[in-house]
C-alpha positions in Angstrom: 0.0 0.0 0.0 1.3 3.4 -0.9 2.2 5.8 1.9 -0.3 8.6 2.3 0.8 12.0 1.4 1.4 14.4 4.2 0.2 18.0 4.8 1.4 20.5 7.3 -1.2 23.1 8.3 0.2 26.3 9.9 -2.4 28.6 11.5 -2.7 30.3 14.9 -6.4 29.6 15.0 -7.2 26.3 16.7 -10.7 26.1 15.2 -9.1 26.4 11.7 -6.5 23.7 12.5 -9.3 21.4 13.7 -11.3 22.1 10.5 -8.2 21.2 8.4 -7.8 18.0 10.4 -11.5 17.0 9.9 -11.4 17.8 6.2 -8.1 16.2 5.4 -7.5 13.3 7.8 -9.3 10.7 5.7 -7.0 11.3 2.7 -3.7 12.7 4.0 -1.5 12.4 7.0 -2.2 15.8 8.5 0.0 17.6 10.9 -0.9 21.0 12.5 1.1 23.6 14.2 0.0 27.0 15.6 3.0 29.2 14.9 5.9 29.7 12.5 8.4 28.7 15.2 6.6 25.4 15.8 6.5 24.9 12.0 10.2 25.3 11.7 10.9 22.9 14.5 8.5 20.4 12.9 10.0 20.8 9.4 13.5 20.4 10.7 12.5 16.9 11.9 9.9 15.8 9.3 9.4 16.1 5.6 5.9 16.9 4.2 4.4 16.9 0.8 2.4 20.1 1.0 2.0 23.1 3.4 -1.1 25.1 4.2 -0.1 28.5 5.4 -2.1 31.2 7.1 -0.7 34.7 6.4 -1.9 36.5 9.5 0.0 35.0 12.4 1.6 36.6 15.5 5.3 37.4 15.6 6.0 36.5 11.9 4.2 37.4 8.8 3.1 34.4 6.8 4.8 35.9 3.7 8.1 36.3 5.6 7.8 32.7 6.7 7.1 31.5 3.2 10.2 33.3 1.9 12.3 31.7 4.7 10.9 28.2 3.9 12.1 28.6 0.3 15.7 29.0 1.6 15.6 25.5 3.0 16.9 23.2 0.2 14.5 20.3 1.0 11.5 22.7 0.9 12.4 24.7 -2.3 9.7 23.0 -4.4 7.3 21.8 -1.7 4.0 23.3 -2.6 2.7 26.0 -0.2 -0.9 26.9 -0.4 -1.9 30.2 1.3 -5.2 29.8 3.1 -6.2 33.2 4.4 -9.1 35.4 5.4 -7.2 38.4 4.1 -8.5 40.1 1.0 -7.6 43.2 -0.9 -5.4 44.2 -3.8 -2.2 44.6 -1.8 -2.6 41.1 -0.3 -3.2 39.5 -3.7 -0.3 41.3 -5.3 2.0 40.0 -2.6 0.5 36.5 -2.9 1.2 36.5 -6.7 4.8 37.6 -6.1 5.4 34.8 -3.6 6.3 31.3 -4.5 2.9 30.0 -3.2 1.2 27.3 -5.4 -2.2 28.9 -4.9 -4.2 31.2 -2.6 -7.5 30.1 -1.1 -9.9 32.3 0.8 -11.3 31.2 4.2 -13.7 29.6 4.6 -12.5 27.2 2.0 -14.8 24.5 0.5 -13.5 21.1 1.5 -13.6 19.7 -2.1 -11.8 22.7 -3.4 -9.1 22.4 -0.7 -8.6 18.7 -1.5 -8.4 19.2 -5.2 -5.9 22.0 -4.8 -3.7 19.9 -2.6 -3.9 17.0 -5.0 -2.9 19.2 -7.9 -0.1 20.9 -5.9 1.4 17.5 -4.8 1.1 16.1 -8.3 2.8 19.1 -9.9 5.6 19.0 -7.4 6.2 15.3 -8.0 6.3 15.9 -11.8 8.8 18.7 -11.2 11.0 16.5 -9.1 10.9 13.8 -11.8 11.7 16.2 -14.6 14.6 17.6 -12.6 15.9 14.1 -12.2 16.0 13.4 -15.9 
């Protein structure tokens, strides 16, 4: 049996983390952390196939955290999906500049979240395979 793909959800809202767990746990191995610091500690010890990232977190902006993740060689092409309640032109301009795979607005429809994760993981695997050739 093939190992389930893993998703790390980073959000300071425990209700949102529980929602991710409920939506995703049947299909993915889901890990949740409530801060950027906890995420770095987790990522230093574990590899994941996809990251869900909230932008509005205490202490560190989600965008700053995203840019920091991309400096870690093992996470350079790991898909990062921004899941945020933030709206507005400035936010979306920054999101487009970032290396995020996609941007989803809260509350996200479960089917849309799963299909976006599936596509993100598939695209990353295809990129890894084409880099190996």
